[in-house]
N, C-alpha and C positions, 0 to 999 in steps of 0.2 A: 380477598385474596390477590395480591398484586398480578399472578400469573393470569388472574380472569380478565384483566383489561385487554380490549383490543390492540393490536401492534399500529403505530401509528407512522408518521414521516418525520423523520428525526434528523436535525441539522441540515445544512445545505442551503440555508435562508439567502446567502450571495449568489449561489450558482441558479438556484428557483427564480429569483428576481431577474437576473441575466437572460433565463429563457422566456419568461414572462416578456421583457422587453422586445427580445425578437418577435413573439407571436404577437403581441399588440401592434406591429407594424402593419400588419395585413397587406403585407406586400412579398415578393418573391424574397427567400431568405435560402443560404446553403450553409448550413450547421455543421461543424465538426464536434463532436465529443470523443475524449479520449479518455482509458483509464483502465485499470487492472480488472481482470474477470471478477464480478460478484461485487464492485466498487458502488454498483449503484445508479448506472447510467440509464436503463430503460425504467426503472423506478422514478427518476426525476423526470425524464419525458412525461410519464402518464401525469404525474402529478401537476407539472407545467400544462399540460393541454386539458386536465379536467378543470384547473383554476381559470384558464382563458376561455372553457366552455366550447372547446373545437371537438365535434364528433367524427368530422370526416377526416379517417386516419388508416394508414396501412404500414403495419412493419410486419420486416421480412428477415429472417435471421439466414445469412448467407453460408452455404455449408464450405467446407474445404472438401470440393468437389471440382470434376469438370463443367463445361457448360450445360451438360445436360442434365447432370445434377442439379444444378444450381437453377436450370428452368422447371423443373419436376418441381423443386422445394417452392419456388415464387408461386407457383399455381395453385398448390396448396394454400398458401397464405392468401391468396387471391379468394379464394374459396372460402376459408374460413371467415374474412373482412366482410364478405357479401359484393364483393366486387366481380361482376360478370363478365369482364374482359380477360382474355388468357393470352399467353405468350408462348412464342414457339420459338425464339432465340434471345441473345442476350442483347441483340437491337431493338426486339420487341420490348423487353423491359425498359431498355434506355427512353424509347419513345412514348411508355405507357407512364412512366414516371412524369414525364414533361405535359402529358394531358390531364393527368389526376393534379397534378400542382395548378394548372390553369383552371380547375374546376374549383379550386379552395381544399384539396387534401393536404394533409402533412404526410410525408412518406418518410419512414426509418428503414434504414438499411444497418442492421447489426452485423458484426465481424466483416466490416468493409476491408478490412486489411487483407482478407483471401484474395481481392481483385488484384492484388500484388503479384500472385502465382501467374506464372507464364500462361499458362493454359486459360486464364480468366482476364488478363490484362488487357484484352481488345476492348473490352467492357468500358474503360477510363475513356478512349478516343470516342466511342460511341455516345457517352454520358456528355462528353465536353461538346458536343456539339448542340445538346438539348438544353445544357446550363446556359451557356452562351445566348441561345435563343432566347430563355426565358428571362436572364439578366437586362437583355437588351428592351425588354418589356415589363421589368419588374413592377412597376405601379399597376399594370394591370393585371399581374399575377398573385393571386390571394394566398396561395401555398407554397410550401417549401420543402426542401427536402434535410434530412437528417442523415449523418453517417456516423456510425458508432464503430469504434476499435478496440481492440485491448492490448494492441502490440504495436505501442509508439513509434518505433522505427517504422515499421511499414506503412503505418499511416501517414508518417513525414513522408515517407518515399513516396506515396501515392498522390499528396494535396501540398507538398511546400518543397519538393525538388523540382528546380528550374525547369528541368527537360521533361518534367511529368505531364500528361494532358492536361491535367486537372490544376495544375500552377495555377496559384493566386485566382482561383474562382471561388474561394469559400466566402461568406460574408461573414461568417462570425465563428468563433471556436472555444470550447469548454474543454478544460484538462481536471479530471475528475480525481482527486487524492483521498487520502483515508479522512475519514470522519474524524474532526479534533476531540479531544479529550473530553470536552465539556458535554459534546453530543453523546457520548458512551456514556457519561454518569446521567444525561437525560434518561437514556434507557433504562440504567440500572435502577434509579430513583422510580420506574413507572412498572419495572417488571421483576425487580429482585431487592436488592440494597447496595449501597455504594461503600460496604465494608472494602478497606483498603487491599486486603487479600483478595477478595472476590475481582477486583478492577483489575490488579497486577495479572490475576491466574488469568483471566477471559482477553486482557489486552496481548498479554504474550503468547496467545492464541490465535487472537483475530483481530488486533490491532484496531484499525477502523474500517473494516469491510462490514458494512450494515447487513449483507446476507448472512454472515455468519450467526451473527447475533439475532437475527430472525429466525434461522433454523434451531439454535438454541431454546428460542421461546416457543416456538411450534412442537419442540419435543417436551417442553414442559420443564426446561432444565436449567433454565437461567438463573435461578434462587438456588440450586440442588447443590450438593457437596461434589468436590473436586472429580472423585472418582466415577459418582454418576452421571455427571456431563461428560467423561469420556467413554463410559459404557454406552450411553445413549447416541453420542454423536459420531463415535467411531468403531466400536465395537461389534454392534450389532448387525444381522446381517442387512437390516433398511435402515442402516445409518446414513443420514443424508452427506456426511463429510467423508465418509470412507473412502471413496474415489475421487475428491476432490482435486486433490495434489497432481495425481494422473492425468487426470482429464485436462487440468490446468495446463502444467508446465512439460510433464513426459510427452502430451499429445503432440506439443511445438515440438520439442527438441528431437523427439523420434529417438529416444534411447541415446542419445550424446551427451556428453557433458555429466554424467551422472555420479562418476568418480570425482568430477573436480566438487561438483556442490555437496556431496556428501562430505569431504573433505572440509570444505568451508564452514559446513554446519557443525562440525565435531572441533573446529579449531577457528572460533573466529577470532579475527584481527591476525590473520597470518599473512605472511609477506608473500613475494612472488618467490623468491628462492626456497621456501618451505615448500609451497605448492610444488613447484620443479621436483624437489628431492622425493616428495611423497608420491608424485607419480611416475616418477623414473622406479622407485620401489616397486609398487606395483605394476605395471606395465613397460617398463624397460625405459632404456633413452630415447626411442622413437617417439614415444608419447609426449614427453619433454617439449619437443619441438613445437608441440600443437598448443601449449598451454597459454602463449602469449594470444593466439587468434582466440582460443577459447573463454578467455577472461574479457577480452574486446567485445564479442559478441553478446555473452551472457549480461555486459552492463549496459553496452550502448543499444543493443537491438531491442533484448528481452527485459532489459532493466531488473534482472534479478538480483545482481551482485552490485555492491559501489564499493569504490576504493576512495580511503579516507587517508587523507594527508595529516603529519604532524600539525598543531596549529602555527598560522603563520609560514608555513612552507610553500615554496613557491610551486606553482603549479605542476611543473615538469620534475618534482621531486622525485628520486628512487626508492623513498623510504616509506611509500603508500602502504597500507593494509587492507585486506579485502572482507568483506561481511558479506553476508547475505541480506538483503535488503526487508524482505517480507517477512515479518513474524510467522505468518500461518506456515510459509514453506521450510523457515529455520525450526518453528516445533515438530513440522511433519519429519524432518530428514534427522534432526538430533533426538526426537523422543519418542514418534509413533509409528513410524513407517515399519521395523522392524516388530516391535510387539502387534500391530495391525496384523500384518502378513502371517504371524504364528498363531491365530487364534484357532485356527483349526486342529493344531497339534498340541498346545499345553493350556494346562488350567486359566480360564480367564480371570480369577483374581488374581494370580501371581502376574499375569499381563499388564492388568491394570496397575497394580502395585508398581511395577518396573516404568511402565510409561508415566506415570504421576511422578517418582521419585525422577526420572530426568528431566522432566517438566519443571521442576523446581530448580534445576541447574541451569535451563533455560531462563528461568525468570530472572536470574541473576543480572545476566546481560541485557535482557529486556528491560529491567529497572534502571540502567545508565540510561536507555533511549528515552524512556518515559520520564525521566526526571528532566533530560534536556528539553524536552517537547513542551512539559509543565511550564519551565522557566519561560520559553519563547511565547507561550499561549497567555500566561500572566501576564508578560509585559506588554504583550499586543494588545491586551484589554485593559491596562493601565490599572493592575493588580499588583499586591505586594509591594515590598520595598526596595525591589531590584530591578529598575529598570535598562533592559537590555541594551546595547548599540552594537554589539557583534554577535554573530551566530554561536550557539555552543558547541563546541568541539571538543573530543578529548586531547591529551597533549601526550606525548612521547618522545625520546630523543634516541639517539643511538645506543644508548644504554638500557633500553628497552624500560625508562623511568614513565610510568604512567599515571594519570590524574583522571578520575571517573567524569567529574565536571570542571570546566573552566567558563565562569561566566562575566563578562564586561561590562563595566557599565562607565563607558569613556566620559558621559557628562558630568558625571561625579567623582571622577576618578578612582573608581572602588573597582576592584578584582576579588573574585570568591572563586575559592578552590573547595572540591567537594569531594566526598567518598560515598560511596552507595554500596549499601548491603542489605541483602534479601532478609537475613536473620539480624535484629539489631545487637545480638549478642556478640558478634564480629565487628561491631563500629568501634569500641574503644580500641582495639588491637591495631586499627587500621589509622589510628590518628597519627601517631609518629612517623610512619611512611608518608602519609599524605603531607605533612609539613618539609618533612625531608623531600620529597618530590616537589612541593612549590618552591621550596629554595633552589632546586635544580634551574626549574623553569625562569624563576626571576634573575638569577644570574644569565640565562640564556637571551632574556629580554629586559635587559636593565632600564629600559623606560618605565616602568611599572615599578621600581623601586621606590617612587616617592609616593606613590598611590597607597590607600587605604586597604590592606590585604585582609580578606574575613576567610574563615574555613567553616564548612557545615558539613554535618553529617546526615546523611540521608537513609530511610529504610522506609517499609510500608508501614510500621507502626513503631513509635518509642516511647517507652514509658516514661513518668514524671521522675521517677529517682534516676535513670539514665540521662534524662535529660540536664539533672543538676550535675552529675559527673563531667558531661561534655563541656558544660558552661564554666565549670571549675579549670577546664583545659584551654580556655578562650574559644572554645566550638561552639556554633550555631547548632540547634537541632530542628530537623524538618522531616515531617514524615508525611505519606501521602495523605493524610488525613489534613493536615494543614494546608497542603500543596494543592488540594481539591475543594477544599471548604467554601471558596466563595466564586467558585467557577460556576 
């Protein structure tokens, strides 16, 4: 039985190698690791330390508190790791980090971004003096410091801003993104199956966040039916992901931007004008003035949303559209939040059905993203018949003409236009609009007129009969089975 196999370490081979290189130097290092919550930062550190045979370690998760709360938390971790010393102030903590590094310890400070809070910011100056002393004698310092953070902009402000005390002090840095799709397939092969419907369902929920897949594994539902997955992970009183979204972003946002995020989840690809109109209708014209600032903060500081431009548009184009970047957040806001919140008041089976149906809509948008990533990943690995030379992006013009997939192979002067449908039965009806949209594209970009133009229809699974019907219309068929077979 696949579920009985023990959980392992999946993906991250490049990042693990980089960390091992840092540890094997056996001299002072100051490593920054950034990435969203649950992306696997601490697991990567544990794996690298274990591989390097380092047992002198100290891990401290910094609380979002005042100096007294931070000191109390640090002393608890010191006790847990069997270190006799105790600290009474932030200055004591900085000094202790220096002494432990000189003794060969690797110290990891998690949620380091909280030191950007005004009440804790003095620690950065105190740590600067220690870091400078250690760096001046790097060859004689066998240990090092790792700082981890889940808010990219605040980590940048602490470590990369020229005015920050710790500017230019890090010796190494890692930015952890989502696991690639081949790593997700590795997980599913070990603990479930790689049926395309399961891959799309789980990827629409979890994308490449390893902790979420492990939660499903530990609940015994990686190989389960859809509604059983939802029941165990979200709807039970002990569900591990029931409060994850609140713990992740609502804690940081403190209740702000809720309406904006809800609107983006329900209307992916909306424009700035449509967002302003929706906010004005709900909250009045006063809220409209805040929309620009909200969008900037959510995209730059929290990296929760992104602005996509039409392909080849200049960076300052006003025709951008906004999307929620994170699959889990999008799925939660679009499909799960309301049914989960109503679990004490309505029949569970009806709520599960409602959430499942809404997730099917989410999967339609997620499929487009997945296909783009699969094209990129396959090209990067030298797989398939279409080596990309430019990143996949959607296309639309002022008349809202959209194309799900635009793939460019400049070396061979080939351009491929694709339609993506969660339900294969909708593919035939989308071919004529696809070709019309492609014609609009080629009229707008005449440099591609002399290129070989290809059309492709994509769904999780495509039957042999439909493949022949598409072929008769000069359209290639690609399903997730074909796109993932050799990953």
